[in-house]
C-alpha positions in Angstrom: 72.4 145.5 187.7 72.9 145.8 191.4 75.5 143.6 193.1 75.0 142.0 196.5 77.0 144.8 198.1 74.8 147.4 196.5 77.2 148.6 193.8 75.8 149.2 190.3 77.4 147.1 187.6 77.3 146.8 183.8 77.3 143.1 182.9 77.7 141.5 179.5 77.8 137.9 178.6 78.1 135.6 175.5 77.8 131.9 174.8 80.6 130.4 172.8 78.3 127.9 171.1 76.0 130.7 169.8 78.3 133.7 169.4 81.9 132.5 169.3 83.3 135.8 168.0 81.6 137.8 170.8 82.7 135.3 173.4 86.3 135.4 172.2 86.1 139.2 172.3 84.9 139.2 175.9 87.7 136.8 176.8 90.2 139.2 175.4 88.5 142.1 177.1 89.0 140.5 180.5 92.6 141.6 180.3 91.3 145.0 181.3 91.8 143.9 185.0 95.5 144.4 184.4 95.2 148.0 183.4 96.8 150.5 185.9 94.5 152.1 188.4 95.0 155.5 186.9 93.7 154.4 183.5 90.4 156.3 182.7 88.3 153.1 182.2 85.5 151.4 184.2 87.0 148.8 186.6 86.4 145.1 185.9 84.7 143.8 189.0 84.6 140.1 188.1 84.4 137.5 185.4 82.7 134.1 184.9 84.0 131.7 182.3 82.9 128.0 182.3 84.4 127.4 178.8 81.0 128.0 177.1 79.6 131.1 178.8 81.7 134.1 179.5 80.4 137.0 181.5 82.1 140.3 182.6 81.0 142.7 185.3 82.2 146.3 185.1 81.6 149.2 187.4 78.8 151.3 186.1 79.7 154.7 184.8 77.5 157.6 183.5 77.5 158.0 179.8 75.9 156.8 176.6 77.0 155.2 173.3 78.4 157.7 170.8 76.6 158.3 167.5 77.6 156.4 164.5 79.4 157.5 162.5 81.4 159.2 165.2 81.2 162.9 165.8 84.3 164.8 166.7 82.7 166.5 169.7 81.7 163.2 171.3 85.2 161.8 171.2 86.3 164.2 173.9 
C-alpha cells in the first residue's frame, strides 16, 4: 500500500467480532512502537483502533515468508 506521502507500507487489520484472537494479537503487537531505533525490525508507522477494528501500518521491507517448517539457512 502507498501512504499519502508516497511511502510504501504493509498494513494488516482484524475485527474483534470476527477474529478476536487475531485482533488481540495485533493489539499486543502495537507495542513494537516502543522498540529502540536500532532494533532490526520494520518501524510501526501508525495504528487505528476503534475498539472493534484494529489496524497496524508498518514500513515495507524486502523479504518473503520463510518456509514451514523452518529451514536453518532462512533464519539468518
